[in-house]
C-alpha positions in Angstrom: -31.9 -22.1 28.2 -30.9 -20.9 24.6 -27.8 -22.2 23.0 -25.9 -21.8 19.9 -27.9 -24.0 18.1 -30.9 -21.7 18.6 -28.7 -18.6 17.0 -29.9 -17.6 13.7 -26.9 -18.0 10.6 -26.9 -14.5 10.4 -25.8 -14.0 14.2 -23.2 -17.1 13.8 -21.7 -15.3 10.8 -21.2 -11.9 12.9 -19.5 -14.1 15.3 -17.5 -15.9 12.9 -16.4 -12.3 11.1 -14.4 -11.9 14.5 -12.4 -15.0 14.1 -9.0 -15.5 12.5 -8.7 -17.8 9.3 -7.1 -20.7 11.0 -9.6 -20.7 13.8 -12.4 -21.1 11.2 -10.4 -24.1 9.5 -9.3 -25.8 12.3 -12.4 -25.5 14.7 -15.5 -23.7 13.5 -15.8 -25.7 10.4 -15.3 -29.1 12.3 -18.0 -28.5 14.8 -21.1 -29.6 12.6 -22.4 -29.5 9.2 -24.6 -26.1 9.9 -21.4 -24.4 11.2 -19.4 -25.4 8.2 -21.7 -24.1 5.6 -22.2 -20.9 7.6 -18.3 -20.6 7.7 -18.1 -20.8 3.8 -20.8 -17.7 3.6 -19.4 -15.6 0.7 -19.9 -12.6 3.0 -17.4 -14.0 5.6 -14.8 -14.6 2.8 -15.0 -11.6 0.4 -13.3 -9.3 2.4 -11.0 -11.5 4.6 -7.2 -12.0 3.1 -4.9 -14.9 3.8 -1.6 -13.7 3.8 0.7 -16.2 5.4 4.1 -15.3 6.8 7.3 -15.9 4.7 8.4 -18.4 7.2 5.1 -20.3 7.4 5.7 -23.8 6.4 4.4 -25.0 2.9 2.5 -28.0 4.3 0.3 -25.3 6.5 -0.2 -23.3 3.6 -1.1 -26.1 1.3 -3.6 -27.4 4.3 -5.2 -24.0 4.5 -5.9 -23.7 0.8 -7.2 -27.1 0.7 -9.9 -26.2 3.4 -11.1 -23.2 2.4 -12.5 -23.6 -1.2 -14.2 -19.8 -1.1 -11.0 -18.0 -0.4 -11.0 -14.6 -2.5 -8.1 -12.8 -1.6 -4.5 -14.1 -1.4 -1.2 -12.4 -0.4 2.3 -14.3 0.1 5.6 -12.5 0.4 7.2 -16.1 0.8 9.1 -18.0 -1.9 7.6 -21.4 -1.6 5.6 -22.1 -4.9 2.2 -23.3 -3.6 -0.2 -21.4 -6.6 -0.8 -24.7 -8.3 -2.8 -25.9 -5.1 -4.2 -22.4 -4.6 -5.6 -22.7 -8.2 -7.0 -26.3 -8.0 -8.4 -25.8 -4.5 -9.7 -22.1 -4.3 -11.1 -21.2 -7.8 -13.1 -18.2 -6.6 -9.8 -16.3 -5.7 -10.2 -12.8 -7.0 -6.9 -11.0 -5.9 -3.7 -13.0 -5.9 -0.3 -11.0 -5.0 2.8 -13.1 -4.9 5.6 -10.7 -5.8 8.6 -13.2 -4.9 7.7 -16.3 -6.8 8.8 -16.0 -10.2 6.0 -18.3 -12.1 6.9 -20.4 -15.3 4.3 -19.7 -18.1 2.9 -22.8 -18.2 1.7 -22.9 -14.5 0.6 -19.2 -15.2 -1.5 -20.2 -18.2 -3.1 -23.1 -15.8 -3.8 -20.7 -13.1 -5.6 -18.0 -15.3 -7.8 -20.4 -16.6 -9.0 -21.7 -13.3 -9.3 -18.6 -11.5 -12.1 -17.0 -13.8 -12.9 -14.1 -11.2 -9.3 -13.1 -11.2 -9.1 -9.1 -11.0 -6.0 -8.4 -9.3 -2.8 -9.9 -10.1 0.7 -8.9 -8.7 3.5 -11.3 -9.8 7.1 -11.3 -10.7 8.4 -12.2 -14.1 11.8 -12.0 -16.0 12.3 -10.1 -18.9 13.0 -13.0 -21.4 11.0 -15.0 -23.7 9.3 -16.5 -20.9 8.5 -13.1 -19.3 6.8 -12.4 -23.1 4.9 -15.9 -22.9 3.7 -14.6 -19.4 2.2 -11.3 -20.8 0.5 -13.0 -23.7 -1.5 -15.1 -21.1 -2.2 -12.0 -19.1 -3.4 -10.0 -22.2 -6.0 -12.8 -22.8 -7.8 -11.7 -19.7 -11.2 -10.5 -19.6 -11.5 -9.8 -15.8 -8.1 -8.3 -15.0 -8.9 -4.8 -13.5 -5.4 -4.3 -11.6 -1.9 -5.8 -12.6 1.2 -5.2 -10.8 4.5 -6.6 -12.6 7.9 -6.7 -11.1 11.1 -7.4 -12.9 13.5 -10.2 -11.8 16.2 -8.3 -14.1 15.4 -4.6 -13.7 18.8 -3.7 -15.9 17.7 -5.8 -18.9 15.5 -4.1 -21.5 12.1 -5.7 -21.4 11.0 -5.2 -25.3 7.7 -6.4 -26.1 6.4 -7.1 -22.6 3.9 -4.6 -22.8 2.2 -5.1 -26.1 0.1 -8.1 -25.4 -1.5 -6.3 -22.4 -1.8 -3.0 -24.2 -3.8 -4.8 -27.1 -5.9 -7.0 -24.1 -7.0 -7.0 -21.1 -10.2 -5.1 -21.9 -11.0 -3.9 -18.4 -7.6 -3.2 -17.1 -7.6 0.1 -15.2 -4.4 -0.1 -12.8 -1.0 -0.9 -14.1 2.1 -1.0 -12.2 5.4 -1.8 -13.5 8.0 -2.3 -10.8 11.9 -2.0 -11.7 11.3 -2.6 -15.6 13.6 -1.3 -18.0 11.0 -0.5 -20.9 11.3 1.0 -23.8 10.0 4.4 -24.2 8.0 3.5 -27.3 6.4 0.6 -25.8 5.2 2.6 -23.2 3.8 5.4 -25.1 1.7 2.8 -27.2 0.0 1.0 -24.2 -0.9 4.6 -22.9 -2.3 5.3 -25.7 -4.1 2.2 -26.2 -5.5 2.7 -22.5 -5.8 6.3 -22.2 -9.7 6.1 -22.0 -9.7 3.3 -19.1 -6.3 3.9 -17.1 -6.9 5.0 -13.4 -3.6 4.6 -11.8 -0.6 4.2 -13.2 3.1 3.6 -11.8 6.2 4.9 -14.0 9.8 3.4 -13.5 12.9 4.4 -15.5 13.0 7.4 -18.0 10.7 10.3 -18.8 10.8 11.5 -22.5 8.5 14.3 -24.0 6.8 12.0 -25.6 6.3 9.8 -22.8 4.5 13.1 -20.8 2.6 13.8 -24.3 1.3 10.4 -24.2 0.3 10.5 -20.3 -1.2 13.9 -20.5 -4.0 11.9 -22.8 -5.1 9.7 -19.9 -7.8 11.9 -18.9 -9.2 9.4 -16.1 -6.2 9.1 -14.2 -6.8 9.1 -10.3 -3.3 8.3 -9.3 0.4 8.4 -10.4 3.6 7.2 -9.0 6.9 7.7 -10.3 9.6 5.4 -9.0 13.2 6.3 -9.3 12.6 8.1 -12.5 15.4 10.6 -14.6 15.4 12.4 -17.8 15.8 10.7 -21.0 18.0 13.5 -22.6 17.6 17.3 -22.7 14.4 18.3 -20.9 13.9 21.8 -21.7 10.6 23.7 -22.2 8.4 20.9 -21.7 4.5 22.1 -20.9 3.1 21.1 -18.0 0.5 18.3 -17.8 -3.1 20.0 -18.1 -5.8 17.3 -18.3 -5.6 15.7 -14.9 -8.8 16.9 -13.3 -9.4 13.6 -11.9 -5.9 13.2 -10.2 -6.3 12.8 -6.5 -2.9 10.8 -5.7 0.7 11.8 -6.8 3.8 9.9 -5.3 7.6 10.0 -6.1 9.8 7.5 -4.7 13.6 7.1 -4.5 13.9 10.0 -7.2 16.6 12.6 -7.1 16.3 16.2 -6.1 16.3 17.6 -9.9 13.3 15.1 -10.6 11.7 16.3 -7.3 12.0 19.9 -8.3 10.8 19.7 -12.0 7.7 17.4 -11.8 5.7 18.2 -9.2 6.4 22.3 -9.1 6.5 22.4 -12.9 5.0 19.3 -14.8 2.4 18.7 -12.1 2.0 22.4 -10.7 -1.7 22.7 -12.0 -2.9 19.3 -10.2 -1.5 20.1 -6.7 -4.7 22.2 -5.4 -7.0 19.2 -5.8 -4.4 16.4 -4.5 -5.6 14.3 -1.4 -2.5 12.0 -1.3 0.9 13.1 -1.7 3.8 11.0 -1.3 7.6 11.8 -1.6 9.6 8.8 -0.2 13.1 8.0 0.3 14.4 11.2 -1.3 18.2 11.3 -1.9 18.7 14.9 -0.6 17.5 17.5 1.5 13.5 18.3 0.7 12.7 20.8 3.2 12.2 23.7 0.7 10.7 21.8 -2.1 8.1 20.2 0.7 6.9 23.7 1.6 6.3 24.9 -1.8 4.3 21.6 -2.3 2.5 21.9 1.0 1.3 25.7 0.2 -0.2 24.5 -2.9 -2.0 21.5 -1.4 -4.5 22.5 0.6 -6.7 20.0 0.4 -4.2 17.4 1.4 -5.7 14.6 3.7 -2.6 12.2 3.3 0.8 13.1 3.3 3.7 10.1 3.2 7.2 11.2 3.9 8.6 8.0 5.0 12.5 7.2 4.6 13.6 11.0 4.1 16.5 10.8 6.2 17.5 14.3 5.5 14.1 15.8 6.1 14.1 18.4 9.4 11.9 20.4 11.3 11.8 23.6 9.0 10.3 21.1 6.0 7.0 21.0 8.1 6.7 24.6 9.1 3.8 25.2 6.5 1.8 22.0 7.4 -0.7 24.2 8.8 -2.1 25.1 5.3 -3.4 21.3 5.3 -6.3 21.8 7.8 -7.8 18.4 6.2 -4.8 16.3 7.1 -5.7 12.7 8.7 -2.7 11.0 7.7 1.0 11.7 8.4 3.8 9.2 7.8 7.1 10.6 8.9 8.7 7.0 9.5 12.3 6.6 9.4 13.3 10.5 9.1 15.5 10.5 11.9 16.5 14.1 11.4 13.0 15.5 12.7 12.7 17.0 16.1 9.9 18.2 18.8 9.6 21.5 16.7 8.3 19.2 13.5 5.5 17.5 15.8 4.7 20.7 17.3 4.1 22.2 13.8 2.0 19.2 13.1 -0.3 19.4 16.4 -0.8 22.8 16.2 -1.9 23.0 12.4 -3.7 19.9 11.9 -6.6 19.6 14.2 -8.1 16.4 12.2 -5.3 14.2 12.4 -6.1 10.8 12.6 -3.2 8.5 12.0 0.6 9.4 12.9 3.5 7.4 12.1 6.8 8.1 13.9 8.5 4.5 13.5 12.1 4.9 13.3 12.6 8.5 14.8 14.5 8.8 17.9 12.1 9.0 20.6 12.5 11.9 23.1 10.5 13.3 25.7 10.0 16.4 24.1 8.8 14.9 21.0 6.2 12.7 22.8 5.0 15.8 24.4 4.1 17.1 21.1 2.3 13.9 20.0 0.4 14.0 23.0 -0.9 17.2 21.7 -2.6 15.5 18.5 -5.6 14.8 20.7 -7.8 13.4 17.7 -5.6 10.6 16.9 -7.0 7.3 16.2 -3.6 5.3 15.3 -0.2 6.0 16.6 2.9 3.9 15.2 6.2 3.4 17.3 7.6 0.8 15.0 11.4 0.5 15.9 11.5 3.3 18.3 13.1 3.2 21.6 10.6 3.8 24.1 12.4 3.5 27.3 11.9 6.4 29.3 8.4 7.0 27.5 5.3 7.2 29.6 3.2 5.9 27.3 0.4 5.6 29.6 -0.2 9.3 29.4 -2.0 8.6 26.0 -5.0 7.4 27.8 -5.1 10.9 29.2 -4.4 13.0 26.4 -5.6 10.9 23.6 -8.4 8.9 24.9 -10.2 8.1 21.6 -6.8 6.1 20.5 -7.9 2.9 19.0 -4.7 1.4 17.4 -0.8 1.5 19.1 1.6 -0.1 17.0 5.0 -0.7 19.1 8.4 -2.4 18.6 10.1 -4.7 17.7 13.5 -3.6 19.6 12.4 -1.9 22.5 9.0 -3.3 23.6 7.1 -2.1 26.8 6.8 -4.5 29.7 4.0 -6.5 30.0 3.2 -4.7 33.4 3.0 -1.5 31.2 1.0 -2.9 28.3 -1.4 -4.3 31.3 -1.9 -0.8 32.6 -2.5 0.8 29.2 -5.3 -1.5 28.6 -7.0 -1.4 31.8 -7.4 2.1 31.2 -8.4 2.1 27.2 -10.0 -1.3 27.0 -10.9 -0.4 23.4 -7.2 0.0 22.4 -5.8 -2.6 20.0 -2.0 -2.9 20.5 0.1 -4.7 17.8 3.6 -5.6 19.0 6.5 -6.1 16.5 4.2 -5.1 13.5 5.4 -4.7 10.1 5.2 -1.2 8.7 2.8 -3.0 5.5 0.3 -3.9 8.4 -0.6 -0.2 9.1 -4.5 0.0 9.5 -6.6 2.4 7.4 -8.4 5.1 9.4 
């Protein structure tokens, strides 16, 4: 009778794809020499992400790093400094995301010397002399394609930090500067140096005519985000940007209403017709009228993110039927939305596949409208009170649903979960998932 020993390596590898990282480390790689070799196949790890929770003990993270030398991606949102061990044991890492660990320049220098294949880097630095040393090391990277810098001192002017990156990093095409008070002249210099290669850029802080002029020369931009921006002095008679024919993603977060009116509807009006993703999140005002105007100008929209707009009401989505191609809608933490808003969505967006209503007070009438979104593949109810909601109806009205995320706060009973799983064995149910764990459809 055939056993596991008779399976070819390709079949073993396919089986290992379904296992968690800890299962591979603690069990699979210790079975035999052959299984260890297969478990270290690059195909298994190139898309695997080791993302330990912030409360995972440091010794467990180090044990994992010591036993997965072929690890390629490390995401960590805790504060234990395990980077020296990572660079020592896992030298093939291509993606390093550690936003809450402020590295010393000497450690980053060693890390980048060891990680010779590093392409994606997300770190926190201080707007000081130490931060300048760090960006000097980053600027020497020949492999880096994506860089996210987070400031540990947002209100301090960070002069000089971007120049080494502007003059170096020959393959950089994605740059995100979070919470940095950067001099306008330095940002313009970077945009001028990288204008032919920059594909995605996040801007935080002030907007000036000089900045927009430099930005308009970045003709290969595919994505742009404005985070908590404001105008730098008088801002009148500024012509719209016109060179963004490749732009597909436009986002604004934590911006005041004047910015929300002028930037998309004046400066970027010509780009709305070919955008596939628009995000307007955590606005500090009612955006109903603004949103309707944007939606009417965005017929090919596929992804709309409206998370955290506490004053968004039903009338803000009354023109959503314009977006017949919409597949992903995030209205999480928009507590003023009611059943009428979801009715607009259900009737106007026949291709919708992902709907996030997390943090919205859930009622029977809202849930009934959700059930009319018959083609959903993923549905998020994180931090929703589901008491009195008959989730078992999902199996009848949305039989193709693949992912259901609920809780924490008001999870379903084990009996209810078992009944749903019996009716929909293909359904993955996540309880207590963080918003950052949203699946892509």
